[in-house]
N, C-alpha and C positions, 0 to 999 in steps of 0.2 A: 774376896769374891772373884777377883780377876785372876783366874788360873790359866789364861791363854792370852795371846796377843791378837786383838781385833784387826790390827793393820796387816797381819799375815794372811787373812782370809781373802779369797777372790772377791772383787768388787761386786760381781753379780750375785753372789751367794748370800742369802740372809744370815745374819749373825745368830738367829735363833727362831724357833717356831713355838707358838704358844696356843694351847687349847684352853678355853675359858668356860667354866660352868658356873651358873648363877644360882644362888639360893637366897632365901628371904633376908638372912642376916650376915651372910658371908659369901665369899667367892672361892671356888676351888680352881687351881691353876696347875697345868702341866706344862713345863718348859723344857725344851730340848735344844741344846746348843749345836752349832755347826760341827763341833768335834764329837757329837754323839752323847754328851753328858746330859743327864736328865735330872729334873728337880720337881718336887711336888710342893706347892705353896698354898696356904689358906690365908686369905685376907678378910678382915671385917668389912662390912658394907658401910664404910664411912669415907666421905670425899677426901679428907685430909690424909687418911691412910693410903688410899689409892693413888692420889697425886704424888705422895712421897715415894711410893714404890716405883711408879713410872719414871720419876726423875732419876732415881737410883739406877733403874734399868737402862736408861739412856746413857748415863755416865759409864756404866759397866761395859757396854758394848760400843762405846765411842760414837754414839748417835748413828750407828750402822742400822740397816733395815732389820726390823723384827716383824715377822708375819704372825698375825693373831686371828684366830678363828673363834667366832661367837655366834650363838643362836640369834637369828634375825629379830626375834620378838623382844630381845633384851636391849631395846634402844635407849633405855635410861642411862646406859653407860656411854653412849655416843658423845655427849658433850665433853666428857673427861678424855676419852680416847682421841678425839679429834684435836686436842691441844698438843699432841706429841707427833711431830712430823715424821719421826723415824718408824712409826707403826704403819704396817700395810694390813688393812682390815678386810676380812671376809665374813660377811653376815650370811650364815647358812640357814636354810629352812629347817625348823625343828624336825619336820618329817624326814628330811634327808639324813640328819644325824641319827634319828631313831632307826631307820632302815640300815644304816651303816653299822649300828650297834648289833642289829639282828644277825649280821654276817658272822660276827665273832661270838655272839651270845644268843644262839637260836632258842635257848630256853626262855628268854625274855627277862633274865635277871639284869638289874642295873643298879648303879650307885654313882654318886657325884664324881668320885675319883676316876672311875672308868670312863664316864662321859667326857671329862676334860682331856683324858689321855687319847680317846678316839678322835676328838675334835682336832687335837694336835696332829695325829697321824693322817687324818683326812686332808688337812691343808698342806701338810708336808709332801704327801705322795700324789695328790691330785689337784694341786693349785692351778694347773693350766686349764682344768675343766671347770673351775669356779670363777665367779665374777667378783673382781675386787670392788669394794665399796668406794665410791667416789663422792666426796662430800659436795653438797651444793653450796652456793654462796649464802651468806647470812640473811640477805633479803628474802631469798626463796625459802629458806628454812623457816623464817618467821611467818611468811605468808602461808606456807603449807600448814603450820600449826594453827594459825588463826582460822583458816577456812575449815579445818577439821574440827576444831572446837565449836565453831558456829553450828556445824551439822549436829554435834552432840547436844548443844543447847536447844536447837530447833526440835530435835527428837524429844527432849524433855518437855518443851512447850506443848508439843502435840499430845504427849501422854497426859499432861495435866489438863489440857483443854478437853480431851475425851472424857476424863474422869469427871470434870466439872459439868459437862453436858449430860452425862449419865445421871449425876446427882440432881440436876435441875429437872430432868424428866420425871424424877420420882415425886417431887413435891411442889415444883414451881415452873410449869411449862410456859407460863406467860413470859418469863424472862427470856426464853429461847425465841419466842415470837418477836419481842422487842429488839433482840440482838441479831435477828435473822439467822439463827442457828450458828453464828460464828463466835466461838468461845476462845479463840486463839489470841485475842487482842487485849491491850490494857483497858479498853472500854468495857469489855466483858467483866474483867476482874473488878474494876471500879464500880460497875453497876451492882454486882452481887454484894460488894462490901457496903455500899450505901443503902441498897434495898434488898436485904437478904431474904425477905419473904413477901408474899403477895399482900399481906396486911400492911407491911411497911410502905409499899409503893401506893397502895390505895388510900392510906391515911394522910398522905401529903397532897397538897394542891397540885393539880395537873400541870400548871405553868411552871412549878418547881421541877417536875420531872422533865418537862420540855427544856428548861434552862440547863439541867444536868447534861442532856445530850448535846446541846449547843456548846456548852463548855468543854465537852470532850471532842469537839471538832466535827460533829455530825451536822449535816444539812437537814433542815426541816422540809423534806420532800413530801409530796402527797402521800406516798406510801408510809412514811414515818408518822404523819399526822393520823392516818387511818389506824395504825397499830397503837398509837397512844390513846386513841378514842376507845379502844377496847379494854383499857385498864379498869375503868369503873364497873363494867358489866362482868368482868372475869370472876370465876368461882374457883375457890381453892380446892386442891385435891382432897385435903382434909383440914378441918379447923382444929383438930386436936393438937395441943402443945406437945404431946408425947411423940407425935410424928414430925411436926415442923421444927421443933427445937434442935434435935440431933442432926437432922438433914441440913438445916441452915448453918449450924456450927461447922459441919464438914465442908459445906460449899464455901464458906468464908475462909476456912483453912486452905482449901485448894486455890481460891482466888488470890490470897496473899502470896502463895508460892508462885502462881502464874504471873502476877504483877512483877515480881523480882526477875524472873527468867526473861520475860518480854523486854524489860529494861536492859538486861545484860546482852540480849541478842542485838538490840539496837545500838548499844555502845560498841559491841564487837564489830558490827557492820561498818560503823564509822572508822574504826581502827583499820579494818581491812582495806577500805578505800584509800586511806592515807598511805598505807604500805604499797598498795597496788599501783598508785600513781607514780611511784619511784621505780617500778620494775621495768626492765628492758623490753619485756614482751607485751607491754600494755597495748601498744598500737596494733599488734597482731591479734590479740584477744578481742579488742574492741571492733575489729573489722569482721569478726565471725558473726554470721546471722543467728539471732535467737539467743546469744550467750547472755547478754544483759548484765545487770549489776552483780548477780549471785554467781553465775558460772564463769564470768571473765576472770576473776582472781583465781578460781579453782583451776582453770586451764593454764594460767601463768605458772601456778605452783607445780602442776603435773609436768609441764615442759621444763621448767627450770631455766638455767642459763648455760649449762655445760653441754654443748652439743655433742662433745666427744663421748659422753656417757652412753649415748644411744647412737650406734654407727649407722643406723638406717631406720626407716619407718617401720619395717618389719620387727626390728628389735624393740622399738617402742611399743608396738602392738602386742608383742609377746610379753614384755615386762608388765604391762598394765592389764593383761588377761583378756584382751579383746580379740586377738588372733585365734582362729580355731585350732584345736589340738588334733594332731594326726597320730593314730595308733596303727602301725602296720606290722604284720607278721605273715610271712609267706605270701599267699595270694589275697589274704584278707586285709582290708584297709577301712578303718572306722574314723570318721571325722566328727568331732563333738566340741562343745564349748568347754572352756577351761574352768575348772572348779577351784583350783588353788591359784589365788590371785590377790593382789592388793585391792581390797574391796572398795575403798574410797576412791582410788584413782580410776578403777574400772567403772564405778558408778558415775564419775564425772563425765567420762566419754559417752556413756549411755544416756545420761540426762541431757547432755548437750545435743546429741543426735536427735533426741525426741523434740528438743526445743527448736530445732531448725525446720521442722515439718511445716508449721504455719506460714513461714515467710520464704521458704526456699523450694520453688516448684520442682527442680530436678531431684531433690532429696525425697520429696513426697512421692514423685513418680517412681523413684527407685524402690521405696518401701512397698508401694502398691504392686509393682511388678513382681517383687519377691513373694508377696502374699498370694497373688494370682497363680504363681508357680507352685503353690502348696506349702510355702514356709509359714511358720507361726509368726505372730507379730514381733515378739522379742528376738526371734532369730533374724528377722529382717532388720530390726533396729541395730543388732550387733554387727550385721553386715554393713549397714550404713556407717556405724562408728568406725569400723575397719577402714572404710573409704575415707572418712573424714580425717583419720589419723595420717593417712598418706598425704592428703591435701595440706593439712596443717604443718606436717613435718617438712614438706617441700618449701612452704612459705618461710618457716623458721630457718631452714638451712640457707635459703637464698637471701634472707634478710628483708623480705617483702611482706606486705599485708595481703589478706585475701581479697580478691576482686572477682566477683561473680561473673562479670562480663568476660573477663579473660578465661575463666574456667569453662564457661559455656562455649566460648569459641574453640577451646581445646577439645571439648566433647564433640562439637560439630565437625571438627577436622578429623576426628577419629571415627566418625559416622556412628556415634553413640545414640541409642534411642532416647536417651534422657536430654539430648540437646534440643529437642523439639518442644520445649516448654514455652508457655506464653511469654516469659521474660526474655527468651532468646530471639523472638521474632521482632 
């Protein structure tokens, strides 16, 4: 395979460029060496085959730099690629590759061999215009995955809870009264499994129902006592078994699934807290108003520990899709929100900005001023998120935590209208 001498190549020049296209069961690869020789390779989607090929590639080029271009959505390959230090990675937006293909194939024709060839040409000819992928430290990678999976499980919990609520409305509305319309908890799942129908809860002694709620950690408040007192007088939607049996069966099926998901969310939250306590940015995240237990680890994961990956607050805002997009042509200029963005990271900044409103007077005044100026609510929230990114980035860069008194003093010095908040006086 060695038909050239790697040591004869200039040190700054990559030994090869690679375009990578992913399929379900294999990978198509286009490789071009510094001497201009090209190869087409197809590898099966098996870890042992991929690791073996990369080890051989490193030996072939004497561990010299090899530039590899891959679609950004194919992150399943990252754990393998990051094990090889000679690889310089560029994760390109699939839309960018598609539009690059349209330049040479305006008809719209495509195939895997063409895609990997074009990916290689893109990174070879335009590498200076692309962003090299910089891996985060293992702690941040783990934390980022944990908080992302937590959001997925919470979405599943919400879907199951909504289904369960709809089912109970059909045949068992008393259950929703006793649960105060909250079907997202283990209490709701356990109640439905123990008392799947109105008849089941009415046939048992009231003190046993009361004992169940106490055993689930509920306090016997006056409101709870009033709701329990309504059990005996409640009337079923229908007494027909043909109506109650199928609905109660489905409600129990949903409750069993909900119970499992709720338990996994709680376990995942415990794991997130363990990892977050070891993260270097924990002090900064804890100092931010309104972040609390859920958003603190998400902010740590978004920031990471590699300050060089984002050279400025503006780069961070653009990367996470918070900075506005400017489209200018001739005398026309349109500013709008970014639609192509990393959704979870963007959502983290938006949710954090909303969470600061109850406890941060200057943030609340900022949003109110934007709304009075005619901006929509979420436009104002994005503007606040843009402001928070600059604040958080400055703290991150200087190695300090957020101090509202210091920030309000800076606003006052700049004669900002938001410095005249009650907390500033």
